[in-house]
N, C-alpha and C positions, 0 to 999 in steps of 0.2 A: 163300906157299912161296917158301923163300930159303936156297940153297945146298943143295938136295937136301931140307931138313926142311919142315916146315909144321909152323905155328907158327899158334895159334888164339888171339883176345886177347878177351878176356871170354868169359862162357858163358850171362850170360841168366839164364832164372829157373828155365828145371828143371821137371819133372815130380815129380809124388806129396810135396811139399813144402807144411808144414804154415804156410801165410802168412792165418791169418784176419783179421786188419785189413787184409788186401788181399785180396778176393774174385777181384780176374782175377788174382792170382798163383795163389791157394786149388786146391792138389790140382790142379795142370793134369796132364792126361795125353794129351798130345798128341803126342809127339815130336822137335816142330816143328825143334827144332836140328838131330837128328840126321837128322832127312829131307834137311836144306837141305847137309848137310855130304855125305850120300848120294848128292845131286842133283850133286854137286861132285866125283863119283865116290870117296868120301875113309868110311872108316871108324874109328870111336873108335881103332881100335888103330895108324890110320895117321900122327894126332896125334904129334909129338915134344914139342910146347911147347906150356904153357899157362899164357899170359901174363893175369894179374889186374891191370888197371891200378888197382881199388881193390877193397876189399872190401863193397859193399854186397849187398844182396838181390839185385835186380837185375841181378849182374854177375857173380856166383857157382853159379849156380843146377846148370848144367850140370856143376860142378865134379865132383860126386857122383852117382850112382842107386842107388836099392835094390835088393837085391838080398838073395834068403833073408831079409828084415828088417833090413840092413844098409846103411847106406851106405857104398859101396865109390867109388874112382876110374873114371868115365865111361871117362879117358884110360888105359888100363892104361900104356902104354908110355910114359906121356909126363911129363918132370919140369914142375913147376908152380911159376910163378914171380910171387913176389910182395913188394911194399915191406917191409922190416924194421918201418919205421918203423908202419906201416899194421896188419902183426899183432901189434904190439905191443899196439898200440890196442886192437883188438880182441880181444884173449886178456885185456887190463884189464880190458874191458867187461864180458866173458861171466862175468870172476872176480867183479869187485862185484854179479854180478845182472842186467846187463843179457844182452836175447837179439837183438837186431839182426835181426828179425821170427826167429830161429832161426835163420838163414842160417851165422851161425861155428859151431855145433854141428853141422847136418847138411852143410855145403857146404863148412867150411873144415876141422876140426879135423882132420875124420875122412881126409884128406890128409896134410894132416900127422903123425896118428899111421901111418901106411902110409910113411912116410917118402920121401915124392914129392915135396915141395917145398922149395923153394928161399928164402930170405928173401935180398934183399938189397939195395946203396945205390945213391945218384945218382950215374949215370956208366956205371952198368954194361952188357958188350955182353950183349945177347941172343942175337943169331949176325950175325955180318957186313953189316956196315951197317945195324945196327938198336943203338940206344944210348939205354940208358933216364933220364929226365930226371925230379926230384924237381918234382911242381907240387902243393902243398899248397892245402888251401883248403876242398875240396869236400869230402874227406875229409883228414885229418890225416896221411899218408903216400900218399896220391892219386902215382902216376904216367905220364907218357908216354910215348911211343914215337917215338923220333926219326930216321927213315928215309933213308940218305942215296940209294936204289933211287931210277931214272927219275925223276930230277931232283928227289926229295925227299916226303916228307910228313911230318905229325905226326899220329900216334893218339891223338888228346885225350883219349879218357877222357871223364869229365863233367866234365873243366875248364870244355870249353865243350858248355854244357847242351841248350842253346838257340839255333835261330836270332834268337830276339829278341835275345838276347847280341849280336847282330854290333851292331845298331842302338844296344843299350841294356849296352856293353859293362859299365857299371856295377851291374845288374843281378844280383844273387846269386841262387840259387834260393833254397827253402825247407828243400834238401834239404843245404845245404852247412854243412859243421861250423863254420867259419871264413870269414864274408861277407864279412869287408876281406880276408883271406886271399885268399879264391879272387878275389875282385877282381884284387887286383894280380898273382894269375897267369895271369888269363884277357887280361887288358892286356898281360902283356909277350907272352905268345903269340900274339898277333892283332899286334902289334907285328912281331915275328921271321916273322910267314908272311905280310904282306897284301907284295901284291907283289913274293915274293920266288919266284914259281913255283912254289913248292911248296905240295903237297894238303892241308888240311886233312880231318882223317876222326874226327870225333866218332863219340859211341855212341849220339846220340838224334836227328840229326837225320833226316828224310824221304828215303825214299828218290831217289837212288841214294845219298845220305848223305856227299859227300864232294864239296869245292868249293875252289878256287882263290880267292883274296880280295885286293881293292880297297879304296881309301877312298873313304870316302863324307861328305866333310867330317872333320867330329872324328870319325866312325863307323868305321863297314866294310860291304862288300857283299859278296856273292857276285859273282869276275871276269865 
C-alpha cells in the first residue's frame, strides 16, 4: 500500500489453468491468492496496480480468471504493468508457436486485449518511491522494484531465485533464459543490497520471504 493505492506484485499460478506439464499447477481450484487478499481486507476491485516482474507461468496466473468460458482480468480496476522487452519476447515466442505453459495466451494476452496493460522501460516510476529497474537474465525483460520507503527494499522477483544463491551467487537456475546475464544481475543486486540496511524480497524464498544481507567471505548470508 503506497500513497493510498494497492499494488500487487506478481500473481502466482492461478486457478483453472491448463498446465499439464506441471501437475502441481494444473487446473488448480482453491482460490488461494484471493483468500490471502481477503484476509488482508482486500477485494480484487481494491487492487490499483498489478506489477509483473516477468511473465513466467507461476508469476502471472491470477492476472486472469475464468468467467463464462472467457479469461478476463481478475483485478478489474487495476492497471497491469510489465517491461516492454519482456512482453515483446513472449509475444514473439507465441507467434513462433511457443506456449510458455500456455500462460501468455490465458494470463497475459487477455489483459492486453482488455486495454489494461502498460508496457514500461527501465527507470519507470511505478508509484511514489517505487522505481523499476531492468534485471535481465532469468527472463529477457525481467524487472525488479526498488523501494525507498521504510529504509529501502528490492522486490527481486526471480533475479534471486533460491537461498542457495546467497552462498553460491554464481549458480543460475534451470529456468534462467540467459544464465550468464542472470549471474551478473544477481551479483550486482546482492552487492548493492548487502550491508545497506535494505530488505531483499524475492518471490520464492520461504516465509517470511524477506531478509537483510551481510557478507560471508566471498558470499552472502542473512544479516
